C-alpha positions in Angstrom: 0.5 0.1 -0.2 1.5 3.0 -1.1 1.7 6.5 1.6 -1.3 8.1 0.0 -3.3 4.9 0.4 -2.7 4.7 4.0 -2.9 8.6 4.6 -6.7 8.2 3.1 -7.9 4.8 5.3 -6.0 6.8 8.7 -8.4 9.9 7.5 -11.4 7.7 6.7 -11.0 6.2 10.3 -10.7 9.1 12.2 -13.7 10.8 10.1 -15.5 7.5 11.3 -14.5 8.0 15.0 -15.7 12.0 14.6 -19.1 11.0 13.4 -19.5 8.6 15.9 -18.8 10.7 18.9 -21.0 13.2 17.4 -24.1 10.9 17.1 -23.5 9.6 20.2 -23.7 13.5 21.5 -26.7 14.4 19.5 -27.9 11.3 20.7 -27.3 12.4 24.4 -28.8 15.4 23.9 -32.2 14.6 22.5 -32.8 12.4 25.4 -32.1 14.4 28.8 -32.9 10.9 30.7 -29.8 9.1 29.8 -28.3 8.3 32.8 -24.3 9.3 32.9 -22.0 7.0 32.2 -21.0 3.9 34.9 -18.4 5.7 37.3 -17.5 4.8 40.7 -19.4 7.0 43.5 -16.4 7.1 45.5 -15.5 10.5 45.3 -11.8 10.2 46.3 -11.3 9.3 42.9 -11.9 12.7 41.5 -10.8 14.6 44.8 -8.5 12.9 47.0 -10.6 12.8 50.7 -7.8 13.3 53.0 -4.6 15.5 51.9 -2.7 18.2 52.8 -4.9 21.0 51.0 -8.0 19.5 52.2 -6.8 19.8 55.4 -5.6 23.0 55.1 -9.0 24.0 54.3 -11.0 22.5 57.0 -8.6 24.7 59.1 -8.9 27.8 57.4 -13.2 27.5 57.5 -13.3 26.4 60.8 -11.5 29.6 61.7 -13.5 31.6 60.0 -16.6 29.6 61.1 -15.0 30.4 64.6 -14.7 34.2 64.1 -18.5 34.9 62.3 -19.8 32.6 65.1 -18.3 34.3 68.1 -19.2 38.5 66.3 -23.1 36.8 65.8 -22.8 35.4 69.8 -21.2 39.3 70.6 -23.7 41.2 68.7 -26.6 39.3 70.3 -25.3 40.0 73.6 -24.9 43.7 73.0 -28.2 44.3 71.1 -30.5 42.5 74.3 -28.6 44.4 77.0 -29.1 47.5 75.0 -32.7 46.4 74.9 -32.8 45.8 78.5 -31.1 48.6 79.6 -33.7 51.2 77.0 -36.4 49.1 78.4 -35.4 49.8 82.2 -34.2 53.2 81.7 -37.5 54.2 80.1 -39.7 53.0 83.2 -37.8 55.3 85.7 -38.0 59.0 85.6 -35.6 61.3 87.8 -36.0 64.1 89.9 -33.0 66.1 91.6 -32.8 68.6 93.8 -29.8 70.5 94.6 -29.9 71.7 98.3 -29.6 75.6 98.6 -29.4 77.9 101.6 -32.1 78.6 103.6 -34.3 76.5 102.4 -35.3 73.1 103.9 -33.9 70.0 101.5 -36.3 67.6 103.3 -39.4 69.4 102.9 -38.7 70.8 99.1 -38.0 66.3 99.0 -41.6 65.9 100.3 -43.2 68.0 98.3 -41.6 67.2 94.7 -42.8 63.4 96.0 -46.0 64.8 96.4 -46.4 66.5 93.1 -44.9 63.8 91.1 -47.5 61.4 92.9 -50.0 63.6 91.6 -49.1 62.7 87.7 -50.9 60.4 85.8 -48.9 57.7 84.6 -46.7 57.9 87.6 -46.9 54.8 89.4 -43.9 54.7 91.9 -42.3 57.6 94.1 -39.2 56.8 96.1 -37.4 59.7 97.5 -33.6 58.8 98.4 -32.7 59.5 101.8 -29.0 61.4 102.4 -27.1 58.0 102.9 -28.7 56.4 100.0 -27.5 59.3 97.7 -24.2 59.9 99.1 -23.5 56.0 98.4 -24.0 56.3 95.0 -20.9 58.5 95.0 -18.6 56.2 96.6 -17.6 54.4 92.8 -16.2 57.5 92.6 -15.5 59.4 95.6 -14.7 56.1 97.9 -16.3 55.4 101.2 -15.9 56.4 104.4 -15.6 60.3 103.2 -17.9 63.2 105.1 -19.6 64.7 102.5 -21.7 66.9 105.0 -20.3 69.8 103.9 -20.8 69.1 99.8 -24.0 70.2 97.7 -24.8 66.4 97.4 -28.4 66.6 95.7 -31.0 64.6 96.6 -32.9 61.9 94.0 -35.9 60.7 93.6 -36.7 57.8 91.1 -40.4 57.7 89.6 -41.8 54.7 88.3 -44.0 54.9 85.0 -46.5 53.5 83.5 -44.8 52.2 79.5 -48.4 52.1 78.0 -49.8 55.6 79.7 -46.2 57.1 80.1 -46.5 60.6 82.1 -46.4 64.1 80.4 -43.2 64.4 82.0 -42.9 68.4 80.6 -46.2 68.9 82.8 -44.0 67.8 85.2 -41.4 69.5 85.0 -43.6 72.7 84.8 -45.2 71.6 87.9 -41.9 71.1 89.8 -40.3 74.4 88.7 -43.3 76.4 89.9 -43.0 74.9 93.5 -39.3 73.9 94.0 -36.7 76.7 92.0 -33.7 74.7 91.3 -35.4 71.0 90.6 -34.6 69.3 87.5 -36.2 65.9 86.2 -33.8 63.8 83.8 -35.9 61.3 81.7 -33.1 59.5 80.4 -33.6 61.0 76.7 -30.4 60.9 76.2 -29.4 57.5 77.7 -31.8 55.9 75.6 -30.4 57.4 72.5 -26.7 56.5 73.1 -28.1 52.7 73.7 -29.5 52.6 70.6 -27.2 54.4 68.7 -24.6 51.9 70.5 -27.3 48.7 69.4 -26.7 50.5 65.5 -23.7 50.6 65.4 -22.6 47.1 67.0 -25.2 45.3 64.6 -23.3 47.0 61.7 -19.8 46.1 62.9 -20.9 42.8 63.2 -22.8 42.4 59.7 -19.7 43.7 58.1 -17.5 41.2 60.0 -19.9 38.2 59.0 -19.9 39.9 55.2 -16.2 39.9 54.9 -15.7 36.1 56.8 -17.9 35.0 54.1 -16.1 36.8 51.0 -12.3 34.9 52.8 -14.7 31.7 53.0 -15.8 32.1 49.4 -12.1 33.2 48.2 -10.6 30.2 50.1 -12.7 27.9 48.5 -12.5 28.8 45.1 -8.4 28.8 45.1 -9.0 25.5 46.9 -11.5 24.0 44.4 -8.7 25.6 41.3 -6.3 23.3 42.9 -8.3 20.3 43.2 -9.8 20.5 39.5 -5.5 21.6 38.1 -4.2 18.1 40.6 -7.0 15.9 39.4 -7.2 17.4 35.8 -6.7 13.8 33.8 -9.4 12.2 35.4 -11.1 15.3 34.7 -10.6 15.5 30.9 -10.9 11.7 30.2 -14.6 11.9 32.4 -15.0 15.3 29.5 -14.2 13.0 27.0 -15.9 10.1 27.8 -18.8 11.4 27.8 -19.9 12.2 31.6 -22.3 15.8 32.2 -20.8 18.6 33.9 -23.8 18.1 36.3 -22.4 14.9 37.4 -18.7 16.2 37.3 -19.6 19.2 39.6 -21.6 17.1 42.0 -19.0 15.4 43.1 -16.6 18.6 43.9 -20.1 19.7 45.6 -20.3 16.5 47.8 -16.9 16.8 48.9 -16.2 20.3 50.1 -19.5 20.7 51.4 -18.7 17.6 54.3 -15.0 19.9 54.4 -17.4 22.7 55.1 -19.5 20.8 57.6 -16.8 19.8 59.6 -15.0 23.1 59.3 -17.7 24.6 60.4 -18.9 22.2 63.3 -15.3 22.7 65.0 -15.3 26.4 64.6 -18.9 26.8 65.2 -19.2 24.3 67.9 -16.1 26.6 70.4 -18.3 29.9 70.8 -21.7 27.7 71.5 -19.9 25.9 74.4 -18.0 29.4 75.4 -21.2 31.0 75.6 -22.9 28.4 77.2 -20.0 28.2 79.7 -20.3 32.4 80.1 -24.2 31.7 80.8 -23.5 29.4 83.2 -20.6 31.1 84.8 -22.9 34.2 85.2 -25.8 32.6 86.6 -23.5 30.8 89.0 -22.4 34.3 90.8 -25.8 36.2 90.0 -25.7 36.4 94.1 -22.4 38.2 94.8 -21.5 41.8 93.9 -19.2 41.5 91.1 -21.7 39.0 89.7 -24.5 41.7 89.9 -22.1 44.6 88.6 -21.2 42.6 85.6 -25.2 42.0 84.6 -25.5 45.3 85.3 -23.1 46.3 82.3 -22.9 43.4 80.0 -26.4 41.7 80.8 -26.3 37.8 81.6 -24.4 36.0 78.7 -27.3 34.0 78.2 -28.4 33.9 74.2 -31.6 31.9 74.8 -33.1 29.2 72.6 -33.4 31.1 69.3 -29.8 32.8 69.7 -28.2 29.1 70.1 -30.5 28.3 66.8 -29.2 31.4 65.0 -25.6 30.3 66.1 -26.3 26.8 64.5 -27.8 27.2 61.6 -24.4 29.6 60.7 -22.3 26.2 60.4 -25.3 24.9 57.7 -24.9 28.4 56.1 -20.7 28.3 55.9 -20.9 24.4 54.5 -23.5 25.6 52.1 -21.4 28.6 51.1 -18.5 26.2 50.7 -21.0 23.6 48.5 -22.4 25.9 46.4 -18.5 28.1 45.7 -17.2 24.7 44.6 -20.0 23.6 41.9 -20.1 27.1 40.5 -15.7 27.1 40.0 -16.5 23.3 39.0 -19.4 24.6 36.3 -17.1 27.6 34.9 -14.2 25.5 34.1 -15.7 22.7 32.7 -17.1 25.4 30.3 -13.9 26.2 29.6 -13.2 22.9 28.5 -15.7 23.0 26.1 
């Protein structure tokens, strides 16, 4: 056989193989119900389950989930404490009477208390004695000091009904007419500060969560690209023999879903345990002076069932983001092969 004849036979054979492959691809496009070609269901055939890169990704996801869960728990605690402070401050109004020469401050105190009791919406009026008013200054001035020579103001704590609050402006006018120098503080400034603090902490927490999720997505994209590059011959063979893109992408998605769940449970479980221990310690020290002061400043460190469910949901969220990111990366790479 001449060289020209051999070349013609080879060309004819190649054309027949190409025609057969194209005919098979057209048949597969027409019948969407045709199952994917048989392939072992062991994911490690495409993506090794235990590798250095996989273990590093688990560690990265665990760290990211730890930061996200810790931030979310702190935001919920601060928001709950701010709401408690706002509610408590909204229930009270403080009347302050400054001592003046040639005036009976005890008589002014009784008159102010009677005036406050006559206002609709006031549920309780409690004047502070001189000793109680002096003890309020001990955290700043210390104990054992003689405050008789100091113009220590006298306080009256007025409890108000939240459903029908009193007319604070009318109370101010009545006290100004009867007792010069008396002031009324409805704690509006503190309530506004608490609201601003809660909003600021919430915005910062959401920003941290967004950064953590973005870093997780980038880490998964790099890890998926590395796994595709390391197993590129296997992926190309599967792609050549007719394996659908969805089948190949599902193998990577299943693998990285388990990686995300493993890292998420490690990183998300640690803050949940920490918050639970902090809540138990707070309950244990509730009767002590330090425990009461910590509860006044930071709340009870109790997230409640809803809070713990929200923290556990972040583990599922991280795993879902990992799986979806992996599938998207694989699908994009397979489209490039086409």
